[in-house]
C-alpha positions as CSV (number, residue, x, y, z in Angstrom):
1,M,75.0,-109.1,231.5
2,G,76.0,-110.0,228.0
3,S,74.6,-108.4,224.9
4,P,72.1,-110.4,222.8
5,S,73.8,-112.6,220.2
6,T,71.9,-113.5,217.1
7,D,73.3,-117.0,217.1
8,E,72.9,-118.1,220.7
9,Y,69.7,-119.1,222.5
10,Y,69.1,-119.8,226.1
11,F,66.3,-121.5,228.1
12,N,65.2,-119.5,231.1
13,T,64.3,-121.9,233.9
14,L,62.5,-119.2,235.8
15,T,60.2,-118.0,233.1
16,G,60.1,-121.2,230.9
17,K,60.9,-119.1,227.8
18,V,63.6,-119.1,225.2
19,E,65.8,-116.0,225.1
20,R,67.9,-114.8,222.3
21,G,71.3,-113.9,223.8
22,Q,72.0,-113.8,227.5
23,L,69.4,-111.4,228.7
24,S,68.8,-112.8,232.2
25,S,71.0,-113.9,235.1
26,W,73.1,-117.0,234.5
27,T,71.5,-118.6,237.5
28,H,68.3,-119.1,235.5
29,L,69.7,-120.0,232.1
30,M,70.5,-123.2,230.3
31,G,72.6,-122.9,227.2
32,P,73.8,-121.6,224.9
33,Y,72.0,-123.5,222.2
34,P,72.3,-123.0,218.4
35,S,68.5,-122.6,217.8
36,P,65.3,-121.6,219.6
37,E,64.0,-125.1,219.1
38,A,67.1,-126.7,220.8
39,A,66.8,-124.2,223.7
40,Q,63.1,-125.1,224.1
41,H,64.2,-128.7,224.7
42,A,66.9,-127.9,227.2
43,F,65.4,-130.1,229.9
44,D,65.1,-133.0,227.6
45,T,68.7,-132.6,226.5
46,A,69.9,-132.4,230.1
47,R,67.8,-135.4,231.1
48,Q,69.3,-137.5,228.2
49,R,72.8,-136.4,229.0
50,T,72.4,-137.4,232.7
51,K,71.0,-140.8,231.7
52,D,73.9,-141.3,229.3
53,W,76.4,-140.4,232.0
54,D,74.7,-142.7,234.5
55,D,74.8,-145.5,232.1
56,E,78.5,-144.9,231.4
57,D,79.1,-144.8,235.2
58,K,77.4,-148.2,235.5
59,R,79.5,-149.7,232.7
60,W,82.6,-148.2,234.3
61,G,81.7,-149.8,237.6
62,D,81.0,-153.2,236.0
63,E,84.4,-153.2,234.4
64,E,86.0,-152.6,237.8
65,D,84.2,-155.7,239.2
66,D,85.8,-158.0,236.6
């Protein structure tokens, strides 16, 4: 596993905790994020990005129907 980095933070989906650097297996990490606060909101960020992508897919599909 990688060594801890002072400028990267990860959200561990197994423990629900923020880690400084890649301490755990990639299979349980979301990130990297620039701050502990950003990592803590990893699910919110992922949820918003998914919504944005879904909205873009809908717009793309609507353009094809024209």
